[in-house]
Gaussian input, Z-matrix of N, CA and C with variables (Angstrom, degrees):
# hf/3-21g

backbone

0 1
 N
 C     1     B1
 C     2     B2     1     A1
 N     3     B3     2     A2     1     D1
 C     4     B4     3     A3     2     D2
 C     5     B5     4     A4     3     D3
 N     6     B6     5     A5     4     D4
 C     7     B7     6     A6     5     D5
 C     8     B8     7     A7     6     D6
 N     9     B9     8     A8     7     D7
 C    10    B10     9     A9     8     D8
 C    11    B11    10    A10     9     D9
 N    12    B12    11    A11    10    D10
 C    13    B13    12    A12    11    D11
 C    14    B14    13    A13    12    D12
 N    15    B15    14    A14    13    D13
 C    16    B16    15    A15    14    D14
 C    17    B17    16    A16    15    D15
 N    18    B18    17    A17    16    D16
 C    19    B19    18    A18    17    D17
 C    20    B20    19    A19    18    D18
 N    21    B21    20    A20    19    D19
 C    22    B22    21    A21    20    D20
 C    23    B23    22    A22    21    D21
 N    24    B24    23    A23    22    D22
 C    25    B25    24    A24    23    D23
 C    26    B26    25    A25    24    D24
 N    27    B27    26    A26    25    D25
 C    28    B28    27    A27    26    D26
 C    29    B29    28    A28    27    D27
 N    30    B30    29    A29    28    D28
 C    31    B31    30    A30    29    D29
 C    32    B32    31    A31    30    D30
 N    33    B33    32    A32    31    D31
 C    34    B34    33    A33    32    D32
 C    35    B35    34    A34    33    D33
 N    36    B36    35    A35    34    D34
 C    37    B37    36    A36    35    D35
 C    38    B38    37    A37    36    D36
 N    39    B39    38    A38    37    D37
 C    40    B40    39    A39    38    D38
 C    41    B41    40    A40    39    D39
 N    42    B42    41    A41    40    D40
 C    43    B43    42    A42    41    D41
 C    44    B44    43    A43    42    D42
 N    45    B45    44    A44    43    D43
 C    46    B46    45    A45    44    D44
 C    47    B47    46    A46    45    D45
 N    48    B48    47    A47    46    D46
 C    49    B49    48    A48    47    D47
 C    50    B50    49    A49    48    D48
 N    51    B51    50    A50    49    D49
 C    52    B52    51    A51    50    D50
 C    53    B53    52    A52    51    D51
 N    54    B54    53    A53    52    D52
 C    55    B55    54    A54    53    D53
 C    56    B56    55    A55    54    D54
 N    57    B57    56    A56    55    D55
 C    58    B58    57    A57    56    D56
 C    59    B59    58    A58    57    D57
 N    60    B60    59    A59    58    D58
 C    61    B61    60    A60    59    D59
 C    62    B62    61    A61    60    D60
 N    63    B63    62    A62    61    D61
 C    64    B64    63    A63    62    D62
 C    65    B65    64    A64    63    D63
 N    66    B66    65    A65    64    D64
 C    67    B67    66    A66    65    D65
 C    68    B68    67    A67    66    D66
 N    69    B69    68    A68    67    D67
 C    70    B70    69    A69    68    D68
 C    71    B71    70    A70    69    D69
 N    72    B72    71    A71    70    D70
 C    73    B73    72    A72    71    D71
 C    74    B74    73    A73    72    D72
 N    75    B75    74    A74    73    D73
 C    76    B76    75    A75    74    D74
 C    77    B77    76    A76    75    D75
 N    78    B78    77    A77    76    D76
 C    79    B79    78    A78    77    D77
 C    80    B80    79    A79    78    D78
 N    81    B81    80    A80    79    D79
 C    82    B82    81    A81    80    D80
 C    83    B83    82    A82    81    D81
 N    84    B84    83    A83    82    D82
 C    85    B85    84    A84    83    D83
 C    86    B86    85    A85    84    D84
 N    87    B87    86    A86    85    D85
 C    88    B88    87    A87    86    D86
 C    89    B89    88    A88    87    D87
 N    90    B90    89    A89    88    D88
 C    91    B91    90    A90    89    D89
 C    92    B92    91    A91    90    D90
 N    93    B93    92    A92    91    D91
 C    94    B94    93    A93    92    D92
 C    95    B95    94    A94    93    D93
 N    96    B96    95    A95    94    D94
 C    97    B97    96    A96    95    D95
 C    98    B98    97    A97    96    D96
 N    99    B99    98    A98    97    D97
 C   100   B100    99    A99    98    D98
 C   101   B101   100   A100    99    D99
 N   102   B102   101   A101   100   D100
 C   103   B103   102   A102   101   D101
 C   104   B104   103   A103   102   D102
 N   105   B105   104   A104   103   D103
 C   106   B106   105   A105   104   D104
 C   107   B107   106   A106   105   D105
 N   108   B108   107   A107   106   D106
 C   109   B109   108   A108   107   D107
 C   110   B110   109   A109   108   D108
 N   111   B111   110   A110   109   D109
 C   112   B112   111   A111   110   D110
 C   113   B113   112   A112   111   D111
 N   114   B114   113   A113   112   D112
 C   115   B115   114   A114   113   D113
 C   116   B116   115   A115   114   D114
 N   117   B117   116   A116   115   D115
 C   118   B118   117   A117   116   D116
 C   119   B119   118   A118   117   D117
 N   120   B120   119   A119   118   D118
 C   121   B121   120   A120   119   D119
 C   122   B122   121   A121   120   D120
 N   123   B123   122   A122   121   D121
 C   124   B124   123   A123   122   D122
 C   125   B125   124   A124   123   D123
 N   126   B126   125   A125   124   D124
 C   127   B127   126   A126   125   D125
 C   128   B128   127   A127   126   D126
 N   129   B129   128   A128   127   D127
 C   130   B130   129   A129   128   D128
 C   131   B131   130   A130   129   D129
 N   132   B132   131   A131   130   D130
 C   133   B133   132   A132   131   D131
 C   134   B134   133   A133   132   D132
 N   135   B135   134   A134   133   D133
 C   136   B136   135   A135   134   D134
 C   137   B137   136   A136   135   D135
 N   138   B138   137   A137   136   D136
 C   139   B139   138   A138   137   D137
 C   140   B140   139   A139   138   D138
 N   141   B141   140   A140   139   D139
 C   142   B142   141   A141   140   D140
 C   143   B143   142   A142   141   D141
 N   144   B144   143   A143   142   D142
 C   145   B145   144   A144   143   D143
 C   146   B146   145   A145   144   D144
 N   147   B147   146   A146   145   D145
 C   148   B148   147   A147   146   D146
 C   149   B149   148   A148   147   D147
 N   150   B150   149   A149   148   D148
 C   151   B151   150   A150   149   D149
 C   152   B152   151   A151   150   D150
 N   153   B153   152   A152   151   D151
 C   154   B154   153   A153   152   D152
 C   155   B155   154   A154   153   D153
 N   156   B156   155   A155   154   D154
 C   157   B157   156   A156   155   D155
 C   158   B158   157   A157   156   D156
 N   159   B159   158   A158   157   D157
 C   160   B160   159   A159   158   D158
 C   161   B161   160   A160   159   D159
 N   162   B162   161   A161   160   D160
 C   163   B163   162   A162   161   D161
 C   164   B164   163   A163   162   D162
 N   165   B165   164   A164   163   D163
 C   166   B166   165   A165   164   D164
 C   167   B167   166   A166   165   D165
 N   168   B168   167   A167   166   D166
 C   169   B169   168   A168   167   D167
 C   170   B170   169   A169   168   D168
 N   171   B171   170   A170   169   D169
 C   172   B172   171   A171   170   D170
 C   173   B173   172   A172   171   D171
 N   174   B174   173   A173   172   D172
 C   175   B175   174   A174   173   D173
 C   176   B176   175   A175   174   D174
 N   177   B177   176   A176   175   D175
 C   178   B178   177   A177   176   D176
 C   179   B179   178   A178   177   D177
 N   180   B180   179   A179   178   D178
 C   181   B181   180   A180   179   D179
 C   182   B182   181   A181   180   D180
 N   183   B183   182   A182   181   D181
 C   184   B184   183   A183   182   D182
 C   185   B185   184   A184   183   D183
 N   186   B186   185   A185   184   D184
 C   187   B187   186   A186   185   D185
 C   188   B188   187   A187   186   D186
 N   189   B189   188   A188   187   D187
 C   190   B190   189   A189   188   D188
 C   191   B191   190   A190   189   D189
 N   192   B192   191   A191   190   D190
 C   193   B193   192   A192   191   D191
 C   194   B194   193   A193   192   D192
 N   195   B195   194   A194   193   D193
 C   196   B196   195   A195   194   D194
 C   197   B197   196   A196   195   D195
 N   198   B198   197   A197   196   D196
 C   199   B199   198   A198   197   D197
 C   200   B200   199   A199   198   D198
 N   201   B201   200   A200   199   D199
 C   202   B202   201   A201   200   D200
 C   203   B203   202   A202   201   D201
 N   204   B204   203   A203   202   D202
 C   205   B205   204   A204   203   D203
 C   206   B206   205   A205   204   D204
 N   207   B207   206   A206   205   D205
 C   208   B208   207   A207   206   D206
 C   209   B209   208   A208   207   D207
 N   210   B210   209   A209   208   D208
 C   211   B211   210   A210   209   D209
 C   212   B212   211   A211   210   D210
 N   213   B213   212   A212   211   D211
 C   214   B214   213   A213   212   D212
 C   215   B215   214   A214   213   D213
 N   216   B216   215   A215   214   D214
 C   217   B217   216   A216   215   D215
 C   218   B218   217   A217   216   D216
 N   219   B219   218   A218   217   D217
 C   220   B220   219   A219   218   D218
 C   221   B221   220   A220   219   D219
 N   222   B222   221   A221   220   D220
 C   223   B223   222   A222   221   D221
 C   224   B224   223   A223   222   D222
 N   225   B225   224   A224   223   D223
 C   226   B226   225   A225   224   D224
 C   227   B227   226   A226   225   D225
 N   228   B228   227   A227   226   D226
 C   229   B229   228   A228   227   D227
 C   230   B230   229   A229   228   D228
 N   231   B231   230   A230   229   D229
 C   232   B232   231   A231   230   D230
 C   233   B233   232   A232   231   D231
 N   234   B234   233   A233   232   D232
 C   235   B235   234   A234   233   D233
 C   236   B236   235   A235   234   D234
 N   237   B237   236   A236   235   D235
 C   238   B238   237   A237   236   D236
 C   239   B239   238   A238   237   D237
 N   240   B240   239   A239   238   D238
 C   241   B241   240   A240   239   D239
 C   242   B242   241   A241   240   D240
 N   243   B243   242   A242   241   D241
 C   244   B244   243   A243   242   D242
 C   245   B245   244   A244   243   D243
 N   246   B246   245   A245   244   D244
 C   247   B247   246   A246   245   D245
 C   248   B248   247   A247   246   D246
 N   249   B249   248   A248   247   D247
 C   250   B250   249   A249   248   D248
 C   251   B251   250   A250   249   D249
 N   252   B252   251   A251   250   D250
 C   253   B253   252   A252   251   D251
 C   254   B254   253   A253   252   D252
 N   255   B255   254   A254   253   D253
 C   256   B256   255   A255   254   D254
 C   257   B257   256   A256   255   D255
 N   258   B258   257   A257   256   D256
 C   259   B259   258   A258   257   D257
 C   260   B260   259   A259   258   D258
 N   261   B261   260   A260   259   D259
 C   262   B262   261   A261   260   D260
 C   263   B263   262   A262   261   D261
 N   264   B264   263   A263   262   D262
 C   265   B265   264   A264   263   D263
 C   266   B266   265   A265   264   D264
 N   267   B267   266   A266   265   D265
 C   268   B268   267   A267   266   D266
 C   269   B269   268   A268   267   D267
 N   270   B270   269   A269   268   D268
 C   271   B271   270   A270   269   D269
 C   272   B272   271   A271   270   D270
 N   273   B273   272   A272   271   D271
 C   274   B274   273   A273   272   D272
 C   275   B275   274   A274   273   D273
 N   276   B276   275   A275   274   D274
 C   277   B277   276   A276   275   D275
 C   278   B278   277   A277   276   D276
 N   279   B279   278   A278   277   D277
 C   280   B280   279   A279   278   D278
 C   281   B281   280   A280   279   D279
 N   282   B282   281   A281   280   D280
 C   283   B283   282   A282   281   D281
 C   284   B284   283   A283   282   D282
 N   285   B285   284   A284   283   D283
 C   286   B286   285   A285   284   D284
 C   287   B287   286   A286   285   D285
 N   288   B288   287   A287   286   D286
 C   289   B289   288   A288   287   D287
 C   290   B290   289   A289   288   D288
 N   291   B291   290   A290   289   D289
 C   292   B292   291   A291   290   D290
 C   293   B293   292   A292   291   D291
 N   294   B294   293   A293   292   D292
 C   295   B295   294   A294   293   D293
 C   296   B296   295   A295   294   D294
 N   297   B297   296   A296   295   D295
 C   298   B298   297   A297   296   D296
 C   299   B299   298   A298   297   D297
 N   300   B300   299   A299   298   D298
 C   301   B301   300   A300   299   D299
 C   302   B302   301   A301   300   D300
 N   303   B303   302   A302   301   D301
 C   304   B304   303   A303   302   D302
 C   305   B305   304   A304   303   D303
 N   306   B306   305   A305   304   D304
 C   307   B307   306   A306   305   D305
 C   308   B308   307   A307   306   D306
 N   309   B309   308   A308   307   D307
 C   310   B310   309   A309   308   D308
 C   311   B311   310   A310   309   D309
 N   312   B312   311   A311   310   D310
 C   313   B313   312   A312   311   D311
 C   314   B314   313   A313   312   D312
 N   315   B315   314   A314   313   D313
 C   316   B316   315   A315   314   D314
 C   317   B317   316   A316   315   D315
 N   318   B318   317   A317   316   D316
 C   319   B319   318   A318   317   D317
 C   320   B320   319   A319   318   D318
 N   321   B321   320   A320   319   D319
 C   322   B322   321   A321   320   D320
 C   323   B323   322   A322   321   D321
 N   324   B324   323   A323   322   D322
 C   325   B325   324   A324   323   D323
 C   326   B326   325   A325   324   D324
 N   327   B327   326   A326   325   D325
 C   328   B328   327   A327   326   D326
 C   329   B329   328   A328   327   D327

   B1=1.4472
   B2=1.5224
   B3=1.2901
   B4=1.4609
   B5=1.5253
   B6=1.3358
   B7=1.4637
   B8=1.5142
   B9=1.3399
   B10=1.4560
   B11=1.5135
   B12=1.3277
   B13=1.4531
   B14=1.5157
   B15=1.3118
   B16=1.4512
   B17=1.5198
   B18=1.3047
   B19=1.4611
   B20=1.5152
   B21=1.3107
   B22=1.4571
   B23=1.5224
   B24=1.3054
   B25=1.4658
   B26=1.5284
   B27=1.3270
   B28=1.4727
   B29=1.5269
   B30=1.3407
   B31=1.4668
   B32=1.5328
   B33=1.3062
   B34=1.4724
   B35=1.5212
   B36=1.3314
   B37=1.4686
   B38=1.5281
   B39=1.3338
   B40=1.4662
   B41=1.5326
   B42=1.3169
   B43=1.4658
   B44=1.5249
   B45=1.3228
   B46=1.4666
   B47=1.5230
   B48=1.3171
   B49=1.4673
   B50=1.5303
   B51=1.3113
   B52=1.4666
   B53=1.5278
   B54=1.3168
   B55=1.4629
   B56=1.5287
   B57=1.3191
   B58=1.4651
   B59=1.5280
   B60=1.3315
   B61=1.4636
   B62=1.5339
   B63=1.3293
   B64=1.4701
   B65=1.5260
   B66=1.3300
   B67=1.4675
   B68=1.5360
   B69=1.3242
   B70=1.4609
   B71=1.5292
   B72=1.3101
   B73=1.4598
   B74=1.5287
   B75=1.3220
   B76=1.4586
   B77=1.5311
   B78=1.3333
   B79=1.4705
   B80=1.5365
   B81=1.3190
   B82=1.4596
   B83=1.5256
   B84=1.3023
   B85=1.4600
   B86=1.5191
   B87=1.3053
   B88=1.4577
   B89=1.5226
   B90=1.3169
   B91=1.4565
   B92=1.5264
   B93=1.3144
   B94=1.4694
   B95=1.5386
   B96=1.3236
   B97=1.4711
   B98=1.5303
   B99=1.3352
   B100=1.4656
   B101=1.5264
   B102=1.3234
   B103=1.4622
   B104=1.5198
   B105=1.3279
   B106=1.4635
   B107=1.5231
   B108=1.3113
   B109=1.4565
   B110=1.5244
   B111=1.3087
   B112=1.4598
   B113=1.5318
   B114=1.3308
   B115=1.4677
   B116=1.5248
   B117=1.3130
   B118=1.4609
   B119=1.5275
   B120=1.3305
   B121=1.4704
   B122=1.5245
   B123=1.3184
   B124=1.4623
   B125=1.5291
   B126=1.3185
   B127=1.4663
   B128=1.5214
   B129=1.3245
   B130=1.4725
   B131=1.5303
   B132=1.3201
   B133=1.4588
   B134=1.5249
   B135=1.3261
   B136=1.4656
   B137=1.5245
   B138=1.3036
   B139=1.4610
   B140=1.5296
   B141=1.3122
   B142=1.4638
   B143=1.5236
   B144=1.3096
   B145=1.4706
   B146=1.5255
   B147=1.3355
   B148=1.4632
   B149=1.5184
   B150=1.3249
   B151=1.4495
   B152=1.5208
   B153=1.3169
   B154=1.4599
   B155=1.5255
   B156=1.3154
   B157=1.4613
   B158=1.5226
   B159=1.3313
   B160=1.4689
   B161=1.5256
   B162=1.3327
   B163=1.4739
   B164=1.5287
   B165=1.3358
   B166=1.4686
   B167=1.5268
   B168=1.3346
   B169=1.4664
   B170=1.5264
   B171=1.3252
   B172=1.4746
   B173=1.5191
   B174=1.3116
   B175=1.4637
   B176=1.5390
   B177=1.3230
   B178=1.4631
   B179=1.5298
   B180=1.3302
   B181=1.4606
   B182=1.5255
   B183=1.3233
   B184=1.4647
   B185=1.5224
   B186=1.3196
   B187=1.4545
   B188=1.5165
   B189=1.3374
   B190=1.4621
   B191=1.5282
   B192=1.3396
   B193=1.4602
   B194=1.5265
   B195=1.3509
   B196=1.4616
   B197=1.5197
   B198=1.3190
   B199=1.4602
   B200=1.5244
   B201=1.3207
   B202=1.4575
   B203=1.5148
   B204=1.3145
   B205=1.4603
   B206=1.5217
   B207=1.3057
   B208=1.4676
   B209=1.5265
   B210=1.3177
   B211=1.4627
   B212=1.5310
   B213=1.3214
   B214=1.4654
   B215=1.5261
   B216=1.3249
   B217=1.4677
   B218=1.5249
   B219=1.3232
   B220=1.4662
   B221=1.5272
   B222=1.3307
   B223=1.4635
   B224=1.5214
   B225=1.3212
   B226=1.4681
   B227=1.5212
   B228=1.3179
   B229=1.4634
   B230=1.5245
   B231=1.3069
   B232=1.4586
   B233=1.5275
   B234=1.3412
   B235=1.4598
   B236=1.5191
   B237=1.3284
   B238=1.4611
   B239=1.5213
   B240=1.3177
   B241=1.4677
   B242=1.5208
   B243=1.3109
   B244=1.4584
   B245=1.5096
   B246=1.3175
   B247=1.4565
   B248=1.5172
   B249=1.3277
   B250=1.4550
   B251=1.5199
   B252=1.3167
   B253=1.4615
   B254=1.5094
   B255=1.3064
   B256=1.4576
   B257=1.5160
   B258=1.3050
   B259=1.4452
   B260=1.5222
   B261=1.3152
   B262=1.4525
   B263=1.5160
   B264=1.3136
   B265=1.4498
   B266=1.5246
   B267=1.3281
   B268=1.4579
   B269=1.5294
   B270=1.3126
   B271=1.4566
   B272=1.5205
   B273=1.3135
   B274=1.4576
   B275=1.5174
   B276=1.3058
   B277=1.4647
   B278=1.5243
   B279=1.3178
   B280=1.4590
   B281=1.5218
   B282=1.3244
   B283=1.4623
   B284=1.5160
   B285=1.3252
   B286=1.4646
   B287=1.5122
   B288=1.2977
   B289=1.4566
   B290=1.5122
   B291=1.3212
   B292=1.4558
   B293=1.5229
   B294=1.3225
   B295=1.4575
   B296=1.5254
   B297=1.3074
   B298=1.4533
   B299=1.5132
   B300=1.2956
   B301=1.4653
   B302=1.5092
   B303=1.3073
   B304=1.4616
   B305=1.5137
   B306=1.3085
   B307=1.4547
   B308=1.5277
   B309=1.3061
   B310=1.4575
   B311=1.5258
   B312=1.3289
   B313=1.4473
   B314=1.5161
   B315=1.3312
   B316=1.4605
   B317=1.5301
   B318=1.3248
   B319=1.4592
   B320=1.5127
   B321=1.3466
   B322=1.4706
   B323=1.5054
   B324=1.2727
   B325=1.4721
   B326=1.5078
   B327=1.3144
   B328=1.4455
   B329=1.4949
   A1=108.12
   A2=117.68
   A3=123.11
   A4=109.86
   A5=114.28
   A6=119.15
   A7=109.25
   A8=116.04
   A9=118.96
   A10=109.39
   A11=114.91
   A12=119.80
   A13=111.29
   A14=116.58
   A15=120.74
   A16=109.95
   A17=115.58
   A18=121.86
   A19=108.95
   A20=116.25
   A21=120.40
   A22=109.74
   A23=115.38
   A24=120.09
   A25=110.19
   A26=118.25
   A27=121.15
   A28=111.33
   A29=116.05
   A30=119.44
   A31=110.84
   A32=115.35
   A33=119.64
   A34=110.43
   A35=117.24
   A36=120.66
   A37=111.14
   A38=116.57
   A39=120.37
   A40=111.41
   A41=115.57
   A42=119.60
   A43=110.45
   A44=117.40
   A45=121.08
   A46=110.97
   A47=116.18
   A48=119.97
   A49=111.22
   A50=115.18
   A51=119.27
   A52=111.48
   A53=117.03
   A54=120.70
   A55=112.45
   A56=116.88
   A57=119.36
   A58=111.79
   A59=117.69
   A60=121.54
   A61=113.23
   A62=117.74
   A63=119.64
   A64=110.38
   A65=117.24
   A66=120.04
   A67=111.99
   A68=114.99
   A69=122.47
   A70=108.91
   A71=117.68
   A72=121.75
   A73=113.44
   A74=118.44
   A75=119.90
   A76=114.26
   A77=120.43
   A78=117.36
   A79=113.31
   A80=116.16
   A81=120.20
   A82=113.19
   A83=117.80
   A84=121.59
   A85=108.78
   A86=114.80
   A87=121.52
   A88=107.87
   A89=115.58
   A90=119.83
   A91=110.26
   A92=115.34
   A93=121.47
   A94=109.82
   A95=116.12
   A96=120.79
   A97=111.04
   A98=116.58
   A99=120.09
   A100=110.99
   A101=116.27
   A102=120.52
   A103=110.67
   A104=116.80
   A105=120.04
   A106=111.38
   A107=117.33
   A108=121.23
   A109=110.35
   A110=116.28
   A111=121.50
   A112=111.94
   A113=116.39
   A114=120.58
   A115=113.95
   A116=118.47
   A117=120.58
   A118=113.58
   A119=118.73
   A120=120.37
   A121=111.29
   A122=116.84
   A123=121.15
   A124=111.16
   A125=116.10
   A126=120.59
   A127=110.27
   A128=116.57
   A129=121.03
   A130=110.26
   A131=117.37
   A132=121.08
   A133=111.11
   A134=116.50
   A135=119.34
   A136=111.26
   A137=116.29
   A138=119.97
   A139=111.84
   A140=117.25
   A141=120.39
   A142=113.99
   A143=117.13
   A144=119.19
   A145=114.37
   A146=116.24
   A147=118.83
   A148=113.52
   A149=117.84
   A150=121.58
   A151=116.84
   A152=118.50
   A153=121.20
   A154=110.13
   A155=116.15
   A156=121.12
   A157=108.58
   A158=115.73
   A159=119.99
   A160=110.33
   A161=116.28
   A162=119.97
   A163=111.02
   A164=117.14
   A165=121.00
   A166=111.11
   A167=115.72
   A168=120.81
   A169=109.83
   A170=116.49
   A171=120.98
   A172=109.98
   A173=116.68
   A174=121.38
   A175=110.96
   A176=116.73
   A177=120.51
   A178=110.88
   A179=116.83
   A180=120.24
   A181=111.32
   A182=117.35
   A183=120.21
   A184=110.67
   A185=117.14
   A186=121.18
   A187=112.61
   A188=116.28
   A189=122.01
   A190=111.53
   A191=115.69
   A192=123.45
   A193=112.34
   A194=115.83
   A195=122.16
   A196=106.84
   A197=115.93
   A198=121.54
   A199=109.40
   A200=116.22
   A201=122.78
   A202=107.06
   A203=116.84
   A204=119.17
   A205=110.29
   A206=114.31
   A207=119.78
   A208=110.03
   A209=116.48
   A210=121.40
   A211=110.95
   A212=117.74
   A213=121.40
   A214=110.64
   A215=116.50
   A216=120.77
   A217=109.66
   A218=116.71
   A219=120.75
   A220=111.22
   A221=117.43
   A222=121.07
   A223=111.36
   A224=117.23
   A225=120.82
   A226=109.47
   A227=116.01
   A228=120.23
   A229=111.03
   A230=117.35
   A231=121.74
   A232=110.67
   A233=116.42
   A234=120.57
   A235=111.12
   A236=116.43
   A237=119.47
   A238=110.86
   A239=117.18
   A240=120.40
   A241=109.87
   A242=117.59
   A243=121.55
   A244=112.61
   A245=117.20
   A246=121.06
   A247=112.02
   A248=116.70
   A249=119.37
   A250=113.84
   A251=117.90
   A252=119.84
   A253=109.49
   A254=114.64
   A255=119.56
   A256=108.43
   A257=115.41
   A258=118.18
   A259=108.13
   A260=115.83
   A261=120.54
   A262=109.82
   A263=114.26
   A264=119.39
   A265=107.19
   A266=117.60
   A267=118.68
   A268=109.61
   A269=115.83
   A270=119.43
   A271=109.70
   A272=116.47
   A273=120.64
   A274=111.43
   A275=117.18
   A276=119.12
   A277=110.97
   A278=117.38
   A279=120.55
   A280=110.85
   A281=117.09
   A282=119.62
   A283=112.24
   A284=117.79
   A285=121.16
   A286=111.50
   A287=118.96
   A288=122.31
   A289=112.10
   A290=118.46
   A291=120.76
   A292=112.46
   A293=118.60
   A294=121.57
   A295=112.72
   A296=120.04
   A297=121.31
   A298=113.94
   A299=120.06
   A300=121.63
   A301=110.75
   A302=114.73
   A303=122.30
   A304=109.44
   A305=118.66
   A306=120.02
   A307=110.30
   A308=116.45
   A309=119.39
   A310=109.43
   A311=115.90
   A312=120.35
   A313=111.52
   A314=118.33
   A315=121.09
   A316=110.86
   A317=117.48
   A318=119.71
   A319=110.95
   A320=119.47
   A321=121.42
   A322=112.14
   A323=119.27
   A324=123.10
   A325=110.79
   A326=119.17
   A327=119.32
   A328=111.62
   D1=125.48
   D2=-176.78
   D3=-82.60
   D4=148.67
   D5=174.96
   D6=-72.39
   D7=126.99
   D8=177.73
   D9=-92.28
   D10=141.69
   D11=179.16
   D12=-90.48
   D13=-19.36
   D14=-176.41
   D15=-125.30
   D16=150.78
   D17=179.48
   D18=-130.82
   D19=151.13
   D20=178.61
   D21=-89.24
   D22=160.10
   D23=178.02
   D24=-63.43
   D25=-33.58
   D26=176.81
   D27=-62.12
   D28=-41.31
   D29=178.59
   D30=-62.09
   D31=-42.54
   D32=-179.80
   D33=-66.23
   D34=-44.08
   D35=179.44
   D36=-62.88
   D37=-41.83
   D38=177.62
   D39=-64.01
   D40=-40.25
   D41=178.77
   D42=-64.00
   D43=-42.34
   D44=178.48
   D45=-60.90
   D46=-44.73
   D47=179.41
   D48=-63.04
   D49=-45.45
   D50=-179.44
   D51=-63.40
   D52=-43.64
   D53=-179.85
   D54=-66.47
   D55=-37.74
   D56=179.97
   D57=-70.27
   D58=-22.10
   D59=179.35
   D60=-83.51
   D61=-10.08
   D62=-179.61
   D63=-66.35
   D64=143.39
   D65=-177.74
   D66=-72.15
   D67=158.96
   D68=177.26
   D69=-77.92
   D70=121.47
   D71=-178.05
   D72=-96.45
   D73=-5.63
   D74=-174.43
   D75=-60.47
   D76=-36.44
   D77=178.22
   D78=-64.66
   D79=-24.44
   D80=-178.00
   D81=-95.03
   D82=-5.33
   D83=-179.23
   D84=-111.93
   D85=92.26
   D86=-176.75
   D87=-100.01
   D88=131.89
   D89=-179.63
   D90=-71.88
   D91=164.33
   D92=178.76
   D93=-59.05
   D94=-43.87
   D95=-178.73
   D96=-63.90
   D97=-43.12
   D98=178.44
   D99=-64.17
   D100=-39.28
   D101=178.69
   D102=-63.37
   D103=-45.88
   D104=179.98
   D105=-64.42
   D106=-39.88
   D107=177.22
   D108=-61.96
   D109=-42.22
   D110=-179.89
   D111=-64.85
   D112=-36.29
   D113=-177.51
   D114=-92.82
   D115=-4.12
   D116=-171.31
   D117=-59.57
   D118=-42.03
   D119=178.83
   D120=-61.43
   D121=-40.76
   D122=179.19
   D123=-67.85
   D124=-38.54
   D125=178.48
   D126=-64.12
   D127=-44.19
   D128=179.36
   D129=-64.22
   D130=-41.90
   D131=178.66
   D132=-61.94
   D133=-44.33
   D134=178.50
   D135=-59.52
   D136=-39.71
   D137=-177.25
   D138=-75.37
   D139=-49.24
   D140=-172.20
   D141=-80.92
   D142=-34.88
   D143=-174.34
   D144=-105.31
   D145=-21.53
   D146=-176.49
   D147=-116.80
   D148=-0.08
   D149=172.50
   D150=79.11
   D151=17.67
   D152=-179.94
   D153=-81.23
   D154=142.02
   D155=174.03
   D156=-89.92
   D157=170.24
   D158=177.34
   D159=-60.44
   D160=-37.59
   D161=178.92
   D162=-65.73
   D163=-39.59
   D164=177.81
   D165=-62.37
   D166=-43.38
   D167=-178.71
   D168=-66.94
   D169=-40.77
   D170=177.50
   D171=-58.70
   D172=-45.45
   D173=-179.08
   D174=-63.59
   D175=-40.73
   D176=178.94
   D177=-64.17
   D178=-41.36
   D179=178.75
   D180=-68.14
   D181=-36.18
   D182=176.74
   D183=-62.40
   D184=-34.42
   D185=176.34
   D186=-64.64
   D187=-21.15
   D188=176.98
   D189=-99.05
   D190=12.92
   D191=-179.90
   D192=63.43
   D193=35.55
   D194=174.47
   D195=-116.95
   D196=115.70
   D197=-177.53
   D198=-93.81
   D199=114.80
   D200=178.48
   D201=-135.87
   D202=139.69
   D203=179.12
   D204=-76.33
   D205=152.14
   D206=176.79
   D207=-62.35
   D208=-33.69
   D209=178.76
   D210=-62.98
   D211=-41.50
   D212=179.27
   D213=-63.17
   D214=-39.41
   D215=177.90
   D216=-67.50
   D217=-43.07
   D218=179.12
   D219=-61.88
   D220=-36.25
   D221=177.68
   D222=-65.15
   D223=-39.14
   D224=176.81
   D225=-62.25
   D226=-44.50
   D227=-179.46
   D228=-66.21
   D229=-37.55
   D230=179.13
   D231=-65.72
   D232=-43.54
   D233=178.44
   D234=-61.82
   D235=-41.04
   D236=-178.44
   D237=-69.73
   D238=-34.55
   D239=178.09
   D240=-67.65
   D241=-35.42
   D242=178.33
   D243=-66.96
   D244=-30.92
   D245=179.47
   D246=-74.18
   D247=-37.04
   D248=-172.11
   D249=-91.96
   D250=-32.44
   D251=-178.18
   D252=-127.36
   D253=110.34
   D254=177.88
   D255=-102.57
   D256=134.50
   D257=176.93
   D258=-83.82
   D259=140.19
   D260=-179.19
   D261=-95.91
   D262=143.73
   D263=174.49
   D264=-79.62
   D265=144.69
   D266=177.52
   D267=-64.10
   D268=143.43
   D269=-179.31
   D270=-73.11
   D271=160.92
   D272=-179.07
   D273=-64.37
   D274=-34.87
   D275=-178.90
   D276=-64.70
   D277=-30.10
   D278=178.46
   D279=-75.62
   D280=-42.18
   D281=-176.70
   D282=-77.14
   D283=-26.33
   D284=179.84
   D285=-109.41
   D286=33.97
   D287=-174.76
   D288=-67.44
   D289=-23.59
   D290=179.91
   D291=-92.67
   D292=-0.08
   D293=-172.39
   D294=-65.31
   D295=-39.98
   D296=-175.28
   D297=-103.58
   D298=16.73
   D299=-176.73
   D300=-90.10
   D301=158.05
   D302=178.18
   D303=-73.02
   D304=146.11
   D305=175.02
   D306=-64.47
   D307=150.61
   D308=-179.12
   D309=-69.28
   D310=163.99
   D311=-177.78
   D312=-63.42
   D313=-27.36
   D314=-179.92
   D315=-64.44
   D316=-36.58
   D317=-177.55
   D318=-83.46
   D319=-21.03
   D320=178.98
   D321=-77.19
   D322=-24.30
   D323=-174.27
   D324=-83.35
   D325=64.91
   D326=177.69
   D327=-110.70

């Protein structure tokens, strides 16, 4: 079939009609980020309540033909750990507890 340089208006109109009749594929095309967001609660549950490691979860997803890096799973788990358990900074009174105390008798005897 030779490449045509010119097209008829009927060809263009038919192409427009055919293209406008194609179904919307966006609901079926989920990005990697959207997929991870959707699965994040399940991933966290597997790790925290059922004892699965990031490698275990990766392997389970591969069995479902979903390719995700172990690092991406670990990042989800890290984010969830940051939300639930915040480490507290020591208060100033704890770190400066010796600031207002009297010198010991050893240092006074000069």
